[in-house]
N, C-alpha and C positions, 0 to 999 in steps of 0.2 A: 644312140642316141646319146649323148649327152645331157645332161638334166643342167635348165641356165642355175645361176645363182641370184637371186634376188638385189646382193651388193659385191661390188666386186674388191676383191681384198686383196692389197701388192702381195708379190709374195715377198718382197721383202721386211715386212711389217710382223716385227720382234710376237709369239708367241708368247701364251699368259707366261707358262712355264719358263721362258726368259724373261719376262720382266720381271717376274719372284725374283728370278737368279739374281738379279741386276739391280735390284732394291736390294737385296740380302746383301753383295758384296760392296752396297756403294754406302750404307749403314754402318757394315760389322756385326752383322747378325746373321748366327749359327740354327738350321732348327736339326728338333730329334723326335722322332718318330718313338713311342714308346712304349710300343705296341698295346696290349688289351688298358681302354682306358679306365684309369683310376676316377677316381672324382672332381679329378681339375683338367681333369682332359688327357687324352693320347699324344697330343702334342708342347711339345716346349721349345719354345724362340728366349735367345739370347744374348742381347749386345757381348757377347765374346771381349772386344776391345776394349773399354769400357770397364767392360770387370773383371779383365784379367791387369788393367794399369788398376785399379783397386784393392786386389782381392794374391798379385801375385806369391805372396809373402807361402801362403796359405795349401800353396798347389807344384807338384814337380811337373806334371803331362799342360806343356801349352796347349793343351785339348777344351773340345769342351766339356767331353769327359772330364778329365781329372781338373779340370775346374768344376763342375760341379760334384763332383769325390771331393777333394778337397773343401771350397765355399758352396755349396749348394742353397744350406742353409738365409750363408748372409746375405748372396746376389736372389734371394728369393724376398730375405727383408727389403735388399736395398729396391727393388722394382727395377730389377734390371731383368728379369723373365717375364717369358704370359705364358697363358698355356690356351689351350683347346681342342677341342675336337678335329679341330683339321689343320693344314698349316698354315690357311691364310688366316684364320679366328686369334691362330696360337702369335702369328705376326702384328698384327692390328691392335691386341691385347696387350702388348707390348710399346709398340707405337704411343698408343695411346693412354699407358700411364708415363711416357717420356715425352711426350707430345711432340712425336715426328712422325712428322705431314708423313699421309700411309694412300698413293695414289691406287693401290693397289684391292 
């Protein structure tokens, strides 16, 4: 016998993971799991499109890694990156720094 649900959730509603992915695409955000947490957090979130427009002359590779390798300090100082212990925390810190409404 199937256990009844308290709430019927439609099958077509997006999952939390899908909502996060859509939010990141909509705002030009990329995230990276840096492994063991350093003092500022395990996850990094960057406004890649804006950072690329501002600091492209410092790097050759148009990826998060190339961008952070070439201009990481400048990106951090300009507030285009956020850090946290979880991906969501990093995204929320980045959004609060850049005054982006974050519904996730």
